[in-house]
FIKOL-815150 format. One record per residue (C-alpha): residue in three letters; z, x, y. Coordinates in steps of 0.05 Angstrom, whole numbers, plus 5000, padded with zeros to 4 digits. Layout:
! FIKOL-815150
alaZXY ...
This chain:
! FIKOL-815150
met945196594870 lys945296164808 val947395434813 ala948094874769 gln944694194787 ile947993644745 val942993094731 pro943492424688 arg936592564654 leu930793014657 pro923292954646 pro919692794595 tyr924392194607 thr922791734671 asp927991844721 gly927691884798 val933292274805 gly931392814749 asp924692874785 tyr927793074848 ala932393574815 val926293934782 arg922493934849 leu928294224881 ala929694724832 gly922895014836 gln922995034915 leu929595404911 leu927095924868 lys920795994905 ala923295984976 his930196224968 gln930696634907 ile935996084880 asn935895994807 thr937995344772 gln941595174708 phe941194414689 ile946493964662 ile944993344631 phe949392784624 lys944492334584 pro940192824539 gly934992544490 pro931992804430 lys925793014475 asn930193484516 ser928994214499 ser933594804521 glu929994904578 leu924694644628 glu919994994673 tyr923495614656 phe930595324678 pro935795294621 ile938394654602 ala946094464576 lys947293804547 leu953893494563 ser956593294483 glu960992734519 his963492434579 thr969992774585 thr972793364628 gln973593844572 ala965893754557 leu963793864622 leu968394494630 glu965394744565 ala958094584595 ile959095014659 pro956395664657 gln961196214678 asp956196604726 ile954295984773 asn955596124849 asn955095354868 ile954094624841 ile949694134860 leu951393434833 his946292854837 tyr949992244841 ser947591604820 asn953791234793 tyr950790844739 pro948491394689 tyr954891744690 leu958591064664 gln960090854594 asn959390144611 lys958689734666 trp966189624681 asp967190404676 ala968790924728 pro967991674714 phe974691864740 trp973792464685 leu967692714729 val971992754788 asp977593214746 gly972193584720 leu969393784783 arg976293934815 ala978094374749 ile971894774757 lys972394894831 gln979395144822 gln977895574757 tyr971195864780 ser971995824858 val964795524868 lys962295074921 leu960594374904 ile955293944938 val954293234922 met948292894938 phe949992184936 his943091874912 glu946591154902 leu953290844914 pro956390314868 thr955089654891 leu956088894865 lys951188384882 trp953287624894 arg947387184919 his944587564980 phe950787944993 lys952088634972 val959088994968 leu961089654939 asn964089604875 pro972189694884 ile973390094822 gln967790494820 ala967690644889 ile974490994887 ala971091484840 ser965091574888 arg970291684944 arg974192214907 leu967992574897 ala965892584969 glu973592764983 ile973293414939 ala966293654959 asp964794275004 thr958593875028 val956593085022 met949492905034 thr945292245022 asp938192005029 ser940491335057 ser943091145127 asn947190555091 phe950591035047 lys951691505103 lys956290985136 his960890985082 leu961091715064 ala962291895140 lys968091485138 trp970891705073 thr970592445094 gln971892375163 ser965592855178 asp958292795192 val954192715134 pro946692975127 cys941892435115 ile935192685088 pro930492165067 asp926892304999 phe920992774992 ser915192564941 thr917192754869 ile909992724846 gly907893304894 glu904893354958 pro897093504972 glu894894095008 thr890393695051 val890092955070 val883192635072 pro882092065131 leu881991385116 his874291295123 met872891775074 arg877491495017 asp875890904967 arg877790194986 arg882990254929 leu889790054937 ile895490344894 val900989954867 phe906390524834 gly912990584806 gly917590314753 his918389614723 asp920089394793 arg912789354806 gln912788724774 arg916188454835 val909788534871 tyr905788114825 lys911287574807 asn913287394883 his907887714924 leu900887604890 pro897487144946 thr899887594997 leu896988224959 leu890487884956 gln890387705029 thr892188445044 cys886188625002 gln881288205036 ala883988385106 leu883189125091 gly876889075048 ile880389334985 glu875389284926 glu880389534870 val887989454853 cys890290044818 asp896789934781 ile900590584753 gly906190524710 ala909490234649 thr904289714629 leu905588994655 asp899888694617 leu897588344679 asp892287774678 ala886288064716 ser883687394725 arg888687194776 phe885887804826 gly879587414840 asn873687834869 val878788484871 arg878488914809 leu884089064775 val885189764741 gln891489844702 lys892690544687 gly899190604654 phe902991184655 gln899791784684 ser901292514701 ala903792724771 glu896993084777 ala893392464761 val897092034805 gln896292544867 his888792514853 leu888991814860 met893191724918 ser889392324955 thr883491914943 ser885391154954 phe885990775024 ala892890405020 gly899190354978 leu903489704971 met910689654948 asp916089134948 tyr923089444977 thr925588694987 pro932088834944 phe933589464991 pro933989345064 gly933889885109 asp933190355054 leu925690575060 gly927591305070 lys930291355001 ser924191084969 ser920591614930 val914391154928 phe914091054999 ala914991805009 ala908991964964 phe904991435000 cys906691805063 ala905592485035 his897992295009 gly895792015075 leu895591295047 leu896390705086 pro903490495073 val904089725063 cys910689345049 thr910488645027 thr916188485079 tyr918688795136 asn924389295120 pro929689455177 ser929390235166 glu929690465237 ala935690875224 asp931091335189 gly925591335241 ile921090825201 tyr918090285240 ala913789695220 asn906489795254 gln908390525267 gln909590795195 tyr907790265151 leu904889505159 val907288905131 ala902488585079 gly898587915095 lys892687635126 gln894587885199 leu892388575177 glu885088315195 asp886788425265 phe887689215262 arg881789655270 leu880490285228 ala882690725281 gln889490335284 leu890290395210 gln889091135211 ala893791205268 ile898890835227 ala896891365163 thr897791985208 gln904791765237 ala907491595167 his904992305145 thr908192615207 trp914092255196 tyr914292485124 ser912793275143 his919593325174 his923093175103 ser918093475057 leu920293854999 ala920694505039 lys924494255089 asn929293855052 thr929994465006 asp931894865068 val937494415085 phe940094505011 ala939495275014 ser943195285084 tyr949394935050 leu949195404993 his948696025029 his954395705079 pro961795995061 ile966295545035 
């Protein structure tokens, strides 16, 4: 079986959806003998004609005809990784050409279409978030023409289920930097706290630095290790806690740091109820770190509870003993094990093999 995975970008460009698709492709081939052809919507000069032995087709322009020309004729299925904005020409655009192109491909080649909604288009006004009315029409039409609709967000699931009038599988994200073979207990780890991700890490230091330092004191953290695009942080603001700014690191290097560190801290305040769709949170859980969030995040719909799978940062962490901290890290790792790369890939494979 051969599947076309449609993505916005692929490595070496930084893109969480692209990283997700590459890991998925590898596991589909390894465990299910399903091969992948990638189609990139936003190719860059660093993208070659293949990645990890998977061929890559690059879309020449955002039109129905260009999509038809890019789709190989020998595919059996299509997985569209949809995150809305990369498929737009501008912020007021809506990708109706994508809907028309996929509909035409389904008719011409009789292939199955799986749409994985990593994002839905939203508009934000003050503290309120609503679906973008024009772009949501395109999203809804994609859901309606798909043979299978999936998402990694319980929040998105509500809209998608309403649009499709059917149950929508919701699978929290796996770690896109890989998974360790073994997990070391907290008492054997360095008292290091990891802050990892994109430029949104800046929120941790801009809005929550006092809370971060209180957390370090409460947990006996000696070092804060910042991983990602350089933020030019001022080490003098961290007091007695050593700041190490690693910059961009390979997945293997990040894995090693996470496997030997005590805790991981993140700010997911702009995304209430969506911890399950954070690949950073997934990486913390997969590597046995103690996950810490700057604030409470109501993600119970995904099975994530404060003081069970993560802790809220602050001075109050002084009240937790090592055994309690280990129990939380263990529960987080157990939660992750139910939607690891292998488990999530099994879900995709089951729908790929299911007849239309």
